[in-house]
Every structure is written in C-alpha cells, then in structure tokens.
N, CA, C and O atoms as a GROMACS GRO file, in nm:
protein
  252
    1MET      N    1  -0.307  -0.144  -0.850
    1MET     CA    2  -0.230  -0.212  -0.749
    1MET      C    3  -0.320  -0.246  -0.632
    1MET      O    4  -0.401  -0.163  -0.588
    2LYS      N    5  -0.306  -0.366  -0.582
    2LYS     CA    6  -0.383  -0.410  -0.465
    2LYS      C    7  -0.306  -0.368  -0.340
    2LYS      O    8  -0.186  -0.395  -0.328
    3VAL      N    9  -0.376  -0.304  -0.246
    3VAL     CA   10  -0.317  -0.264  -0.119
    3VAL      C   11  -0.399  -0.330  -0.009
    3VAL      O   12  -0.519  -0.306   0.002
    4SER      N   13  -0.333  -0.413   0.072
    4SER     CA   14  -0.407  -0.482   0.178
    4SER      C   15  -0.339  -0.462   0.313
    4SER      O   16  -0.221  -0.428   0.321
    5CYS      N   17  -0.416  -0.484   0.418
    5CYS     CA   18  -0.369  -0.471   0.555
    5CYS      C   19  -0.300  -0.601   0.595
    5CYS      O   20  -0.360  -0.708   0.582
    6ASP      N   21  -0.178  -0.594   0.643
    6ASP     CA   22  -0.105  -0.713   0.684
    6ASP      C   23  -0.166  -0.778   0.808
    6ASP      O   24  -0.158  -0.899   0.826
    7GLU      N   25  -0.228  -0.696   0.894
    7GLU     CA   26  -0.283  -0.746   1.020
    7GLU      C   27  -0.408  -0.831   1.000
    7GLU      O   28  -0.416  -0.942   1.052
    8CYS      N   29  -0.505  -0.781   0.925
    8CYS     CA   30  -0.631  -0.855   0.909
    8CYS      C   31  -0.651  -0.912   0.768
    8CYS      O   32  -0.738  -0.996   0.748
    9GLY      N   33  -0.570  -0.867   0.671
    9GLY     CA   34  -0.577  -0.922   0.535
    9GLY      C   35  -0.679  -0.857   0.444
    9GLY      O   36  -0.691  -0.896   0.328
   10CYS      N   37  -0.754  -0.758   0.493
   10CYS     CA   38  -0.857  -0.697   0.409
   10CYS      C   39  -0.796  -0.598   0.311
   10CYS      O   40  -0.686  -0.547   0.332
   11ASP      N   41  -0.867  -0.570   0.203
   11ASP     CA   42  -0.824  -0.471   0.106
   11ASP      C   43  -0.850  -0.332   0.162
   11ASP      O   44  -0.957  -0.303   0.213
   12MET      N   45  -0.749  -0.247   0.150
   12MET     CA   46  -0.762  -0.110   0.200
   12MET      C   47  -0.828  -0.024   0.093
   12MET      O   48  -0.810  -0.047  -0.026
   13LYS      N   49  -0.904   0.074   0.135
   13LYS     CA   50  -0.979   0.161   0.045
   13LYS      C   51  -0.919   0.301   0.046
   13LYS      O   52  -0.863   0.345   0.147
   14ILE      N   53  -0.929   0.371  -0.067
   14ILE     CA   54  -0.881   0.508  -0.077
   14ILE      C   55  -0.986   0.602  -0.019
   14ILE      O   56  -1.105   0.591  -0.050
   15THR      N   57  -0.940   0.694   0.066
   15THR     CA   58  -1.030   0.793   0.126
   15THR      C   59  -1.020   0.924   0.048
   15THR      O   60  -0.934   0.939  -0.039
   16SER      N   61  -1.105   1.017   0.080
   16SER     CA   62  -1.103   1.147   0.014
   16SER      C   63  -0.981   1.230   0.052
   16SER      O   64  -0.951   1.331  -0.012
   17SER      N   65  -0.910   1.189   0.157
   17SER     CA   66  -0.790   1.262   0.201
   17SER      C   67  -0.662   1.202   0.143
   17SER      O   68  -0.553   1.223   0.196
   18PHE      N   69  -0.675   1.127   0.034
   18PHE     CA   70  -0.562   1.068  -0.038
   18PHE      C   71  -0.480   0.974   0.050
   18PHE      O   72  -0.357   0.979   0.053
   19ARG      N   73  -0.551   0.889   0.121
   19ARG     CA   74  -0.490   0.789   0.207
   19ARG      C   75  -0.558   0.655   0.180
   19ARG      O   76  -0.673   0.649   0.137
   20TYR      N   77  -0.484   0.547   0.206
   20TYR     CA   78  -0.545   0.414   0.207
   20TYR      C   79  -0.587   0.388   0.350
   20TYR      O   80  -0.512   0.417   0.444
   21HIS      N   81  -0.707   0.333   0.368
   21HIS     CA   82  -0.765   0.312   0.500
   21HIS      C   83  -0.815   0.169   0.512
   21HIS      O   84  -0.882   0.118   0.422
   22CYS      N   85  -0.782   0.103   0.624
   22CYS     CA   86  -0.832  -0.032   0.652
   22CYS      C   87  -0.960  -0.020   0.734
   22CYS      O   88  -0.957   0.031   0.846
   23PRO      N   89  -1.072  -0.066   0.682
   23PRO     CA   90  -1.199  -0.053   0.756
   23PRO      C   91  -1.204  -0.139   0.882
   23PRO      O   92  -1.280  -0.108   0.975
   24GLU      N   93  -1.127  -0.246   0.888
   24GLU     CA   94  -1.128  -0.336   1.004
   24GLU      C   95  -1.038  -0.284   1.117
   24GLU      O   96  -1.083  -0.267   1.230
   25CYS      N   97  -0.911  -0.260   1.085
   25CYS     CA   98  -0.811  -0.223   1.186
   25CYS      C   99  -0.792  -0.074   1.202
   25CYS      O  100  -0.729  -0.028   1.297
   26LYS      N  101  -0.847   0.003   1.109
   26LYS     CA  102  -0.838   0.150   1.110
   26LYS      C  103  -0.697   0.202   1.078
   26LYS      O  104  -0.668   0.319   1.103
   27HIS      N  105  -0.608   0.117   1.023
   27HIS     CA  106  -0.477   0.165   0.980
   27HIS      C  107  -0.494   0.257   0.860
   27HIS      O  108  -0.585   0.239   0.780
   28GLU      N  109  -0.404   0.356   0.848
   28GLU     CA  110  -0.405   0.446   0.732
   28GLU      C  111  -0.262   0.471   0.688
   28GLU      O  112  -0.169   0.469   0.770
   29ILE      N  113  -0.244   0.495   0.558
   29ILE     CA  114  -0.115   0.534   0.504
   29ILE      C  115  -0.141   0.627   0.386
   29ILE      O  116  -0.237   0.609   0.311
   30GLU      N  117  -0.055   0.726   0.370
   30GLU     CA  118  -0.071   0.821   0.261
   30GLU      C  119  -0.038   0.754   0.127
   30GLU      O  120   0.057   0.676   0.116
   31ILE      N  121  -0.117   0.786   0.026
   31ILE     CA  122  -0.094   0.733  -0.108
   31ILE      C  123   0.044   0.773  -0.158
   31ILE      O  124   0.108   0.696  -0.229
   32ALA      N  125   0.091   0.891  -0.122
   32ALA     CA  126   0.222   0.940  -0.167
   32ALA      C  127   0.335   0.845  -0.126
   32ALA      O  128   0.430   0.826  -0.202
   33HIS      N  129   0.326   0.786  -0.007
   33HIS     CA  130   0.429   0.692   0.038
   33HIS      C  131   0.431   0.567  -0.050
   33HIS      O  132   0.538   0.515  -0.084
   34ILE      N  133   0.314   0.520  -0.087
   34ILE     CA  134   0.305   0.403  -0.175
   34ILE      C  135   0.354   0.438  -0.314
   34ILE      O  136   0.422   0.357  -0.378
   35GLN      N  137   0.322   0.557  -0.363
   35GLN     CA  138   0.368   0.599  -0.495
   35GLN      C  139   0.520   0.610  -0.500
   35GLN      O  140   0.581   0.573  -0.601
   36GLU      N  141   0.584   0.660  -0.394
   36GLU     CA  142   0.730   0.668  -0.388
   36GLU      C  143   0.793   0.530  -0.395
   36GLU      O  144   0.888   0.508  -0.470
   37THR      N  145   0.739   0.436  -0.318
   37THR     CA  146   0.789   0.299  -0.318
   37THR      C  147   0.770   0.236  -0.455
   37THR      O  148   0.858   0.167  -0.505
   38SER      N  149   0.656   0.260  -0.516
   38SER     CA  150   0.626   0.206  -0.648
   38SER      C  151   0.722   0.258  -0.754
   38SER      O  152   0.767   0.183  -0.840
   39GLN      N  153   0.752   0.387  -0.747
   39GLN     CA  154   0.844   0.447  -0.844
   39GLN      C  155   0.984   0.388  -0.831
   39GLN      O  156   1.047   0.356  -0.932
   40LYS      N  157   1.034   0.375  -0.708
   40LYS     CA  158   1.166   0.316  -0.686
   40LYS      C  159   1.170   0.172  -0.737
   40LYS      O  160   1.267   0.131  -0.801
   41TYR      N  161   1.065   0.095  -0.708
   41TYR     CA  162   1.058  -0.044  -0.751
   41TYR      C  163   1.058  -0.053  -0.904
   41TYR      O  164   1.127  -0.136  -0.963
   42ARG      N  165   0.980   0.035  -0.969
   42ARG     CA  166   0.970   0.036  -1.115
   42ARG      C  167   1.105   0.069  -1.178
   42ARG      O  168   1.143   0.008  -1.278
   43GLU      N  169   1.177   0.165  -1.120
   43GLU     CA  170   1.309   0.202  -1.172
   43GLU      C  171   1.410   0.088  -1.158
   43GLU      O  172   1.492   0.066  -1.247
   44GLU      N  173   1.404   0.014  -1.047
   44GLU     CA  174   1.499  -0.094  -1.022
   44GLU      C  175   1.466  -0.222  -1.097
   44GLU      O  176   1.557  -0.290  -1.145
   45HIS      N  177   1.338  -0.256  -1.107
   45HIS     CA  178   1.297  -0.386  -1.161
   45HIS      C  179   1.231  -0.379  -1.298
   45HIS      O  180   1.201  -0.483  -1.358
   46LYS      N  181   1.208  -0.258  -1.349
   46LYS     CA  182   1.147  -0.237  -1.481
   46LYS      C  183   1.008  -0.300  -1.493
   46LYS      O  184   0.967  -0.342  -1.601
   47LYS      N  185   0.936  -0.305  -1.381
   47LYS     CA  186   0.796  -0.351  -1.382
   47LYS      C  187   0.723  -0.289  -1.264
   47LYS      O  188   0.785  -0.241  -1.169
   48ASN      N  189   0.591  -0.290  -1.271
   48ASN     CA  190   0.508  -0.231  -1.166
   48ASN      C  191   0.482  -0.329  -1.053
   48ASN      O  192   0.482  -0.451  -1.073
   49ILE      N  193   0.459  -0.275  -0.936
   49ILE     CA  194   0.417  -0.356  -0.822
   49ILE      C  195   0.271  -0.393  -0.844
   49ILE      O  196   0.190  -0.309  -0.882
   50GLU      N  197   0.237  -0.517  -0.819
   50GLU     CA  198   0.098  -0.560  -0.832
   50GLU      C  199   0.025  -0.561  -0.698
   50GLU      O  200  -0.096  -0.541  -0.694
   51TRP      N  201   0.100  -0.586  -0.588
   51TRP     CA  202   0.034  -0.601  -0.459
   51TRP      C  203   0.129  -0.560  -0.348
   51TRP      O  204   0.245  -0.602  -0.347
   52VAL      N  205   0.082  -0.478  -0.254
   52VAL     CA  206   0.158  -0.444  -0.134
   52VAL      C  207   0.071  -0.467  -0.011
   52VAL      O  208  -0.052  -0.458  -0.017
   53LYS      N  209   0.138  -0.497   0.100
   53LYS     CA  210   0.070  -0.507   0.229
   53LYS      C  211   0.124  -0.396   0.317
   53LYS      O  212   0.242  -0.362   0.311
   54ILE      N  213   0.037  -0.342   0.399
   54ILE     CA  214   0.073  -0.234   0.490
   54ILE      C  215   0.076  -0.290   0.632
   54ILE      O  216  -0.022  -0.344   0.682
   55LYS      N  217   0.193  -0.276   0.695
   55LYS     CA  218   0.211  -0.321   0.833
   55LYS      C  219   0.256  -0.200   0.914
   55LYS      O  220   0.374  -0.167   0.917
   56GLY      N  221   0.160  -0.133   0.978
   56GLY     CA  222   0.190  -0.007   1.046
   56GLY      C  223   0.225   0.098   0.943
   56GLY      O  224   0.141   0.132   0.859
   57GLU      N  225   0.348   0.149   0.947
   57GLU     CA  226   0.396   0.245   0.847
   57GLU      C  227   0.484   0.176   0.743
   57GLU      O  228   0.534   0.242   0.652
   58GLU      N  229   0.503   0.046   0.755
   58GLU     CA  230   0.590  -0.029   0.664
   58GLU      C  231   0.512  -0.076   0.542
   58GLU      O  232   0.398  -0.121   0.553
   59ILE      N  233   0.574  -0.063   0.425
   59ILE     CA  234   0.515  -0.108   0.300
   59ILE      C  235   0.589  -0.235   0.257
   59ILE      O  236   0.708  -0.231   0.229
   60ILE      N  237   0.518  -0.346   0.251
   60ILE     CA  238   0.576  -0.476   0.215
   60ILE      C  239   0.532  -0.511   0.075
   60ILE      O  240   0.413  -0.524   0.049
   61ILE      N  241   0.628  -0.528  -0.016
   61ILE     CA  242   0.598  -0.564  -0.155
   61ILE      C  243   0.576  -0.714  -0.161
   61ILE      O  244   0.665  -0.792  -0.126
   62VAL      N  245   0.456  -0.755  -0.205
   62VAL     CA  246   0.424  -0.898  -0.217
   62VAL      C  247   0.456  -0.947  -0.356
   62VAL      O  248   0.520  -1.051  -0.372
   63SER      N  249   0.415  -0.874  -0.458
   63SER     CA  250   0.446  -0.911  -0.596
   63SER      C  251   0.438  -0.791  -0.688
   63SER      O  252   0.462  -0.802  -0.808
   0.00000   0.00000   0.00000
C-alpha cells in the first residue's frame, strides 16, 4: 500500500518505531492506525486499499 503525505505529496517511509514518517513535513502516524482502517475497508468492500494519504491524524483513502 502506498502511504503519502497530503500536505507535500511525498511518500512516507516506515521507521523502526512502527510508524510512517514524512521526511519533508515530519508528520508521523502509527502503522496500527492504518492497519485498522485497511481491515475495516477490506471487510466492507472485499478488496485492499492501494493508496492512502495522511492529513494530520486523518487517514484519507484515495483508492
């Protein structure tokens, strides 16, 4: 799954502390929050999320 920063558009990277981190804006979000959203989406739509954007603490499903 692609995880990108909504503010600057860059791809977020996984850190050793199990978080996604934006190298440009310094935003971070725990992987567990994305996994919870992904599981709910998979149960409702019977398919995986391909791309999400992170806006602060909000997870926006793009596709």
